[in-house]
C-alpha positions in Angstrom: -0.7 65.0 29.4 -3.1 62.1 28.9 -2.5 59.8 26.0 -5.3 57.4 25.3 -5.5 54.6 22.7 -7.4 51.5 21.8 -5.9 48.0 21.9 -7.3 44.7 20.5 -5.7 42.4 23.0 -7.4 42.0 26.4 -6.2 43.9 29.4 -4.4 40.9 31.0 -2.1 40.8 28.0 -1.0 44.4 28.2 2.3 45.3 29.9 1.1 48.1 32.1 1.4 49.4 35.7 -2.3 48.8 36.4 -5.4 46.9 35.2 -8.9 48.3 35.6 -12.3 46.6 35.5 -15.7 48.1 35.7 -18.3 46.0 37.4 -22.1 46.7 37.9 -24.1 45.9 41.0 -24.9 42.4 39.7 -21.2 41.8 40.5 -20.6 39.1 37.9 -17.1 37.9 38.5 -17.3 34.8 36.2 -16.4 36.7 33.1 -13.3 35.5 31.2 -11.5 38.8 31.6 -12.0 38.8 35.4 -11.0 35.1 35.7 -7.9 35.4 33.5 -6.8 38.7 35.2 -7.1 37.0 38.6 -5.3 33.8 37.4 -2.4 35.8 36.1 -1.8 38.5 38.7 -3.8 37.8 41.9 -5.6 34.4 42.2 -7.7 35.2 45.4 -9.1 38.4 43.7 -12.8 37.4 44.1 -12.2 36.5 47.8 -10.4 39.8 48.4 -13.3 41.8 46.9 -15.7 39.9 49.1 -13.6 40.6 52.2 -13.6 44.3 51.3 -17.4 44.3 50.9 -17.2 45.3 47.2 -20.7 45.0 45.8 -20.3 46.8 42.4 -22.3 49.8 43.8 -21.7 53.3 42.4 -18.8 54.7 44.3 -17.2 51.3 45.2 -13.6 51.1 44.2 -10.9 48.6 45.4 -7.2 48.6 44.6 -5.2 45.4 45.1 -1.5 44.9 44.5 -0.9 41.9 42.3 2.3 40.3 41.0 3.5 40.0 37.4 6.6 37.8 37.9 8.7 40.0 40.2 6.9 43.2 39.2 4.1 44.6 41.3 1.0 45.7 39.4 -2.2 47.4 40.5 -5.6 45.8 40.0 -8.4 48.4 40.2 -12.0 47.3 40.4 -14.6 50.1 40.2 -18.3 49.8 40.7 -20.8 51.1 38.2 -24.0 50.7 40.2 -27.3 49.7 38.7 -27.6 49.4 34.9 -31.4 49.7 35.1 -31.4 53.4 35.7 -32.1 55.9 32.8 -29.2 55.8 30.4 -28.0 59.3 31.2 -27.7 58.3 34.9 -25.7 55.2 33.8 -23.4 57.5 31.8 -22.8 59.6 34.9 -22.1 56.5 36.9 -19.5 55.6 34.3 -17.9 59.0 34.5 -17.7 58.7 38.3 -16.3 55.2 38.2 -13.6 56.4 35.8 -12.9 59.2 38.3 -12.5 56.6 41.0 -10.0 54.7 38.8 -8.1 57.9 38.2 -7.9 58.6 42.0 -6.8 55.1 42.7 -4.1 55.3 40.1 -3.0 58.6 41.5 -2.8 57.2 45.0 -0.8 54.1 43.8 1.5 56.3 41.7 0.8 54.2 38.5 0.6 56.0 35.2 0.0 53.3 32.7 -3.5 51.7 32.9 -5.3 49.1 30.8 -9.0 49.4 31.0 -11.4 46.7 29.9 -13.8 48.5 27.6 -17.3 48.1 29.2 -20.3 46.7 27.3 -21.8 49.8 25.6 -25.2 48.2 25.8 -25.1 48.8 29.6 -25.3 52.5 28.9 -27.8 52.3 25.9 -25.3 54.3 23.7 -22.7 53.5 21.0 -19.0 52.7 21.6 -18.1 56.2 20.4 -20.0 57.7 23.3 -18.6 55.3 25.9 -15.0 56.0 24.7 -15.6 59.7 24.7 -16.8 59.7 28.2 -14.0 57.5 29.5 -11.3 59.7 27.9 -13.0 62.9 28.9 -13.7 61.9 32.5 -10.2 60.6 33.2 -8.6 63.7 31.8 -10.7 66.1 33.9 -10.2 63.9 36.9 -6.4 64.3 36.8 -6.5 68.1 36.4 -4.9 69.9 39.3 -4.3 73.6 39.7 -0.7 73.6 40.9 0.8 76.5 39.0 1.8 78.2 42.3 2.8 75.1 44.3 6.6 75.0 44.4 6.9 71.8 46.5 7.2 68.9 44.0 5.7 66.4 46.6 2.4 68.3 46.5 2.1 68.2 42.7 0.2 65.4 40.9 1.3 64.0 37.6 -0.9 64.5 34.6 1.2 62.2 32.4 -0.9 59.0 32.0 -1.2 56.4 29.4 -4.7 54.9 29.1 -5.3 51.8 27.1 -8.9 50.9 26.2 -9.0 47.2 25.4 -11.9 46.3 23.0 -12.7 44.1 20.0 -11.2 45.3 16.8 -14.5 45.9 15.1 -15.2 48.7 17.6 -11.9 50.5 17.1 -13.0 53.1 14.6 -15.8 54.3 16.8 -13.6 54.2 19.9 -10.8 56.1 18.3 -13.1 58.9 17.3 -14.6 58.9 20.7 -11.2 59.2 22.3 -10.2 62.1 20.1 -13.4 64.0 20.8 -13.3 63.2 24.5 -9.7 64.5 24.9 -10.6 67.7 22.9 -13.6 68.4 25.1 -11.5 67.6 28.3 -8.9 70.1 27.1 -11.6 72.8 26.8 -13.1 72.0 30.2 -9.7 72.1 31.8 -8.7 75.3 30.1 -11.9 77.0 31.4 -11.1 75.6 34.9 -7.6 76.9 34.7 -8.7 80.4 33.9 -11.3 80.3 36.8 -8.6 79.0 39.2 -6.1 81.7 38.3 -5.8 84.5 40.9 -7.6 87.6 39.9 -4.3 89.6 40.0 -3.3 87.5 37.0 -6.6 86.9 35.2 -7.6 90.5 34.6 -10.1 91.5 32.0 -7.3 92.4 29.6 -5.6 89.0 30.2 -8.8 87.1 29.6 -9.5 89.0 26.4 -5.9 88.2 25.3 -6.7 84.5 25.7 -9.7 84.9 23.5 -7.7 86.7 20.9 -5.0 84.0 21.0 -7.6 81.3 20.4 -9.3 83.3 17.6 -6.0 83.9 15.8 -4.9 80.3 16.1 -8.1 78.9 14.7 -9.0 81.6 12.1 -12.1 82.6 14.0 -13.6 86.0 13.2 -13.3 88.1 16.3 -13.1 91.6 17.8 -12.0 92.8 21.2 -13.6 96.0 22.3 -11.8 98.3 24.8 -13.3 100.9 27.2 -13.7 103.6 24.6 -15.5 101.5 22.1 -17.7 100.1 24.8 -18.6 103.5 26.0 -19.1 105.0 22.6 -21.5 102.1 21.7 -23.6 103.1 24.7 -23.1 99.9 26.8 -23.9 101.6 30.1 -24.1 98.3 32.0 -20.6 97.2 31.3 -19.2 100.7 31.9 -21.1 101.1 35.2 -19.8 97.9 36.7 -16.2 98.6 35.6 -16.2 102.1 37.1 -14.7 101.1 40.5 -11.8 99.2 39.0 -8.4 100.4 37.7 -8.8 97.6 35.1 -10.6 98.6 31.9 -13.4 96.4 30.7 -13.4 94.3 27.5 -16.1 92.9 25.2 -15.0 89.7 23.4 -16.9 88.8 20.2 -15.9 85.5 18.5 -17.5 83.9 15.5 -17.3 80.4 14.0 -18.8 80.0 10.6 -19.9 76.5 9.5 -19.3 75.4 5.9 -22.9 74.1 5.8 -25.1 76.4 3.9 -28.1 77.7 5.9 -26.7 76.3 9.1 -28.6 77.5 12.3 -27.1 80.5 14.0 -26.5 80.2 17.8 -25.2 82.8 20.2 -23.5 81.8 23.5 -23.1 84.7 25.9 -21.1 84.3 29.1 -20.7 86.5 32.2 -17.0 87.5 32.7 -16.5 89.3 36.1 -12.9 88.4 36.8 -13.3 89.4 40.5 -16.6 90.4 42.2 -16.3 92.2 45.5 -19.9 93.3 45.2 -18.8 96.8 44.6 -20.1 99.4 47.1 -22.7 96.8 48.2 -19.7 94.8 49.3 -19.9 91.1 50.0 -19.0 89.5 53.4 -15.3 88.6 53.7 -15.9 84.9 54.1 -15.4 83.1 50.8 -14.9 86.3 48.9 -11.8 84.7 47.5 -14.0 82.4 45.5 -15.3 85.4 43.6 -12.4 85.0 41.2 -14.7 82.4 39.6 -17.3 84.9 38.6 -16.1 84.8 35.1 -16.9 81.0 34.7 -19.6 81.7 32.1 -17.2 83.7 29.9 -14.6 81.0 30.4 -17.0 78.3 29.2 -18.0 80.3 26.2 -14.4 81.2 25.1 -13.2 77.6 25.6 -16.2 76.3 23.7 -15.3 78.5 20.7 -11.9 76.9 20.5 -13.5 73.5 20.9 -15.9 73.9 18.0 -13.1 75.3 15.8 -11.7 71.8 16.2 -14.9 69.7 16.0 -16.6 71.9 13.4 -20.3 71.3 14.1 -22.8 72.2 11.4 -24.0 75.4 13.1 -22.8 79.0 13.1 -21.8 80.1 16.6 -21.1 83.6 17.9 -19.6 83.8 21.4 -19.9 87.0 23.4 -18.2 87.7 26.7 -18.4 91.0 28.5 -15.5 91.1 30.9 -14.8 93.4 33.9 -14.1 93.6 37.6 -16.6 94.8 40.2 -14.8 96.7 42.9 -15.5 99.6 45.3 -13.8 102.9 45.0 -14.5 106.6 44.8 -15.6 106.2 41.2 -17.6 103.1 41.6 -21.2 102.8 40.5 -23.5 103.7 43.4 -26.9 102.4 44.7 -29.4 104.8 43.3 -27.6 105.4 40.0 -29.6 105.0 36.8 -27.9 103.6 33.7 -28.8 103.2 30.1 -28.0 100.0 28.1 -27.1 99.3 24.5 -30.7 98.8 23.5 -31.8 102.0 25.1 -33.5 100.6 28.2 -32.7 102.1 31.6 -32.3 100.5 35.0 -32.1 101.7 38.6 -29.2 100.3 40.6 -30.3 99.3 44.0 -27.6 96.8 44.7 -24.2 97.0 43.0 -23.6 93.2 43.8 -26.3 92.4 41.2 -23.8 93.3 38.5 -23.7 90.3 36.2 -27.1 91.0 34.8 -25.9 94.5 33.9 -23.0 93.4 31.8 -25.0 90.6 30.2 -27.8 93.1 29.3 -25.4 94.9 26.9 -24.0 91.7 25.4 -27.4 90.2 24.9 -28.9 93.3 23.2 -25.9 93.6 21.0 -26.3 89.9 19.9 -30.0 90.4 19.1 -29.4 93.6 17.1 -26.4 92.4 15.0 -27.0 88.8 14.3 -29.9 86.9 12.7 -30.1 84.2 15.4 -32.0 81.0 15.8 -31.2 80.7 19.5 -29.4 82.5 22.4 -28.0 80.7 25.4 -26.4 82.7 28.2 -24.4 81.2 31.0 -23.6 83.1 34.2 -22.7 82.6 37.9 -25.5 85.0 38.5 -27.3 84.5 41.8 -26.7 83.1 45.2 -30.4 82.3 45.2 -30.0 79.7 42.5 -27.1 78.1 44.5 -29.3 78.0 47.6 -32.2 76.5 45.7 -30.4 73.8 43.7 -27.1 73.3 45.5 -23.9 72.2 43.6 -25.2 69.5 41.3 -27.7 71.2 39.0 -27.6 74.6 37.4 -30.9 76.5 37.0 -32.5 76.8 33.6 -34.9 79.6 32.8 -36.8 80.0 29.5 -40.2 80.6 27.9 -39.1 78.8 24.7 -39.9 75.2 25.4 -38.3 73.7 22.3 -34.9 75.3 23.0 -35.2 74.6 26.7 -35.8 70.9 26.0 -32.8 70.8 23.6 -30.6 72.3 26.3 -32.0 69.9 29.0 -31.3 66.9 26.8 -27.7 68.0 26.3 -27.3 68.6 30.0 -28.5 65.1 30.8 -26.2 63.5 28.2 -23.2 65.6 29.0 -23.1 65.5 32.8 -23.4 69.3 33.1 -26.9 68.9 34.5 -29.6 71.6 34.5 -32.9 71.8 36.2 -35.8 74.1 35.0 -37.1 76.7 37.3 -40.6 78.2 36.9 -40.3 81.1 34.6 -43.7 82.6 34.6 -44.7 86.1 33.9 -46.1 86.5 37.4 -42.5 87.2 38.5 -41.8 89.8 35.9 -43.3 92.7 37.8 -40.7 92.2 40.5 -38.0 94.0 38.5 -40.1 97.1 37.7 -38.7 100.4 38.9 -40.6 103.5 39.8 -37.9 105.7 38.4 -36.5 103.7 35.4 -37.6 100.9 33.1 -36.1 98.2 35.3 -34.6 97.7 38.8 -31.5 95.5 39.0 -32.8 93.6 42.0 -36.3 92.1 42.5 -38.8 93.4 44.9 -38.6 91.5 48.2 -42.3 90.6 48.1 -41.6 88.2 45.2 -38.4 86.6 46.6 -37.2 84.0 43.9 -34.0 86.0 43.2 -32.7 83.7 40.5 -36.0 83.9 38.6 -36.4 87.7 38.9 -32.8 88.0 37.7 -33.7 85.9 34.7 -36.6 88.3 33.8 -34.2 91.2 34.0 -32.1 89.5 31.3 -35.2 88.6 29.2 -35.8 92.4 28.8 -32.7 92.5 26.6 -33.5 89.6 24.4 -37.2 90.2 23.6 -39.5 87.4 22.5 -38.5 86.9 18.9 -35.4 84.8 19.4 -35.6 81.6 21.4 -33.5 82.2 24.6 -32.3 80.1 27.5 -30.6 81.4 30.7 -28.4 79.1 32.7 -27.5 80.2 36.2 -24.4 78.2 37.2 -23.6 79.9 40.5 -23.8 76.6 42.4 -22.1 74.3 39.9 -19.0 76.2 38.8 -16.8 75.9 41.8 -16.0 73.5 44.7 -18.5 70.8 43.8 -18.3 68.0 46.4 -18.6 64.2 46.0 -18.0 63.9 42.3 -14.9 61.8 41.8 -13.7 63.5 38.6 -13.6 66.9 40.2 -11.2 68.4 42.8 -11.8 71.4 44.9 -11.8 74.5 42.7 -13.3 75.2 39.3 -15.4 72.7 37.3 -15.5 74.1 33.8 -19.3 73.7 33.9 -21.0 74.4 30.6 -18.3 73.3 28.2 -19.5 69.7 28.1 -23.1 70.9 27.8 -22.3 73.2 24.9 -20.2 70.6 23.1 -23.1 68.1 23.3 -25.7 70.6 22.2 -23.8 72.0 19.3 -22.5 68.6 18.0 -26.0 67.1 18.2 -28.0 70.2 17.0 -29.3 68.3 14.0 -29.9 65.0 15.7 -33.5 63.7 16.0 -34.7 63.0 19.5 
């Protein structure tokens, strides 16, 4: 567990195991904090940094062992890079520098760290935001999925004490930032944990139980539908995908109601395939184990619902998560089948591995019918095409509602869960037309652009009246390299974005 607090005294007066400084690429080592830290614990500090070619660049991090009397202490100097980049890039540089500090502390086996609070003007934000990002980034950096590792030597501690040292006049903002940062980090790590669990544990029923636990604990309105209720409602997509599994599907519906009269009503819809073999259109064996992560969208939505119960933004939020497995068997959905969805539309199944859009179709059409909504955002590990196009650092964003798309893009840039808009033009829409049903669940090969054509399939279940954004997180939800605050495994992508978007819904930009 990470504990984080703010202290008025400078870092060199704290009795801790480690002292951490953040330095930009101008590499100013003449500051009073740097000079006093060196004088007390390691006089040749500047020379040592020069010897190790430390230049304050993004990614630079040096750990030096100093001495406090007879006690060894760690001095960690992390580079921020250029502070002339756009402010959202600077915030990401801060997050990654904090991740480097966490990794250095982990390697040195120090658990109490004093951090000199950086100048918030470097990042063009307020002290609240800087503190939030520091606490959040450190906490997600030390997450490690070790539930099934029995060797204690292979398990990392998560018990850290982080002291942010700053002038007293900033303490109120910093304290609030720490609180919000830790709450967001908890939600991110919870989503990661669910994604990292083996699919024999995180079944549709188990995931629905987690949602029910959260809803009960926080007095959220909720309902959990089982197979009969799903079938009776005519949700043919969710039923079809679940046919090959011995595990019954679930539909999770959670609702947070703001106390603010007339608050905007937002729906978050997340894909929840707890294991995706591809069904009868079976996937290659290589990396199929990672398909336990195909419920990352649902994990992000359910964790976000718990988060907003704590933070209480002035918006109404309904979270929907259709949850199932996609497996081959004698009862599995077959290529050539035609199914009917909750809103009455039909689709021809040509590839059973294009299953996420089928279960989202039912959830989206339910949301549109039963709620007066101002916006819908769905999140899904939907297509390998999006992962191929954008790689692991940006999710794909598709929408024909520019105002909502811009709102989501701003939140993505500020939060670090970065999105990139794909062309979502009607020229692609014809690709999903079927000759025997309303729609086909894969796009015609002539149009390629599989992530975009999948988006148009989903659009058919939203209509044009409610602003809608589709986020394809297939590349960003698992095994993202080169980001210091992630380890191999799940990332919890989407939680930070949703938190920023919902908390800042009424902000003027």
